[in-house]
VODO-195167 format. One record per residue (C-alpha): chain; residue number from 1; x, y, z. Coordinates in nm, 3 decimals, padded with zeros to 5 digits, always signed. Layout:
% residues N
{ch A i NUM X X Y Y Z Z}
...
% end
This chain:
% residues 83
{ch A i 1 X +00.881 Y +01.159 Z +03.001}
{ch A i 2 X +01.134 Y +00.941 Z +02.831}
{ch A i 3 X +01.413 Y +01.111 Z +02.640}
{ch A i 4 X +01.443 Y +00.827 Z +02.386}
{ch A i 5 X +01.072 Y +00.837 Z +02.310}
{ch A i 6 X +01.086 Y +01.214 Z +02.261}
{ch A i 7 X +01.368 Y +01.184 Z +02.010}
{ch A i 8 X +01.187 Y +00.903 Z +01.829}
{ch A i 9 X +00.879 Y +01.122 Z +01.792}
{ch A i 10 X +01.082 Y +01.419 Z +01.670}
{ch A i 11 X +01.289 Y +01.211 Z +01.425}
{ch A i 12 X +00.979 Y +01.032 Z +01.298}
{ch A i 13 X +00.796 Y +01.359 Z +01.243}
{ch A i 14 X +01.091 Y +01.513 Z +01.058}
{ch A i 15 X +01.139 Y +01.205 Z +00.839}
{ch A i 16 X +00.768 Y +01.191 Z +00.752}
{ch A i 17 X +00.764 Y +01.561 Z +00.662}
{ch A i 18 X +01.078 Y +01.516 Z +00.450}
{ch A i 19 X +00.912 Y +01.227 Z +00.265}
{ch A i 20 X +00.601 Y +01.433 Z +00.197}
{ch A i 21 X +00.813 Y +01.723 Z +00.072}
{ch A i 22 X +01.003 Y +01.487 Z -00.161}
{ch A i 23 X +00.672 Y +01.355 Z -00.294}
{ch A i 24 X +00.561 Y +01.709 Z -00.371}
{ch A i 25 X +00.888 Y +01.771 Z -00.557}
{ch A i 26 X +00.848 Y +01.450 Z -00.759}
{ch A i 27 X +00.488 Y +01.536 Z -00.844}
{ch A i 28 X +00.583 Y +01.888 Z -00.951}
{ch A i 29 X +00.867 Y +01.761 Z -01.172}
{ch A i 30 X +00.650 Y +01.498 Z -01.337}
{ch A i 31 X +00.366 Y +01.740 Z -01.407}
{ch A i 32 X +00.608 Y +01.967 Z -01.595}
{ch A i 33 X +00.675 Y +01.692 Z -01.850}
{ch A i 34 X +00.323 Y +01.686 Z -01.993}
{ch A i 35 X +00.193 Y +01.922 Z -02.258}
{ch A i 36 X -00.037 Y +02.199 Z -02.142}
{ch A i 37 X -00.324 Y +02.082 Z -02.366}
{ch A i 38 X -00.327 Y +01.723 Z -02.236}
{ch A i 39 X -00.532 Y +01.600 Z -01.942}
{ch A i 40 X -00.301 Y +01.619 Z -01.637}
{ch A i 41 X -00.227 Y +01.293 Z -01.458}
{ch A i 42 X -00.308 Y +01.261 Z -01.089}
{ch A i 43 X -00.198 Y +01.041 Z -00.800}
{ch A i 44 X +00.019 Y +00.742 Z -00.883}
{ch A i 45 X +00.022 Y +00.833 Z -01.252}
{ch A i 46 X +00.248 Y +01.126 Z -01.165}
{ch A i 47 X +00.496 Y +00.896 Z -00.992}
{ch A i 48 X +00.485 Y +00.652 Z -01.285}
{ch A i 49 X +00.551 Y +00.931 Z -01.534}
{ch A i 50 X +00.843 Y +01.054 Z -01.321}
{ch A i 51 X +00.991 Y +00.703 Z -01.315}
{ch A i 52 X +00.947 Y +00.672 Z -01.692}
{ch A i 53 X +01.120 Y +01.004 Z -01.754}
{ch A i 54 X +01.395 Y +00.948 Z -01.494}
{ch A i 55 X +01.461 Y +00.573 Z -01.473}
{ch A i 56 X +01.789 Y +00.604 Z -01.281}
{ch A i 57 X +01.654 Y +00.840 Z -01.014}
{ch A i 58 X +01.637 Y +00.705 Z -00.660}
{ch A i 59 X +01.404 Y +00.983 Z -00.545}
{ch A i 60 X +01.081 Y +00.773 Z -00.545}
{ch A i 61 X +01.251 Y +00.505 Z -00.336}
{ch A i 62 X +01.391 Y +00.765 Z -00.098}
{ch A i 63 X +01.054 Y +00.930 Z -00.046}
{ch A i 64 X +00.880 Y +00.599 Z +00.019}
{ch A i 65 X +01.149 Y +00.493 Z +00.269}
{ch A i 66 X +01.145 Y +00.829 Z +00.441}
{ch A i 67 X +00.769 Y +00.834 Z +00.488}
{ch A i 68 X +00.746 Y +00.473 Z +00.605}
{ch A i 69 X +01.044 Y +00.496 Z +00.845}
{ch A i 70 X +00.914 Y +00.827 Z +00.977}
{ch A i 71 X +00.572 Y +00.683 Z +01.050}
{ch A i 72 X +00.722 Y +00.377 Z +01.219}
{ch A i 73 X +00.941 Y +00.596 Z +01.441}
{ch A i 74 X +00.653 Y +00.829 Z +01.516}
{ch A i 75 X +00.418 Y +00.548 Z +01.618}
{ch A i 76 X +00.686 Y +00.368 Z +01.820}
{ch A i 77 X +00.778 Y +00.690 Z +01.999}
{ch A i 78 X +00.416 Y +00.767 Z +02.080}
{ch A i 79 X +00.362 Y +00.415 Z +02.211}
{ch A i 80 X +00.665 Y +00.452 Z +02.435}
{ch A i 81 X +00.541 Y +00.790 Z +02.558}
{ch A i 82 X +00.200 Y +00.655 Z +02.653}
{ch A i 83 X +00.339 Y +00.345 Z +02.821}
% end
């Protein structure tokens, strides 16, 4: 067991979970901006509508960076563990 690899796995997992939680928050906020009688957007349309409503928000960038960095750390830590 390598201590560095363990911390990389833990940090990667926490960052990935944080990114997923931020995505849920963004999707919930963007779905609130549509009328109840309209067809609700799904997937990337929710992120686009959030960016259109909040152009100065850095939340979409933060969630993308958090998920990608978390996955990189998680994979690197697992590779070090299995080495």
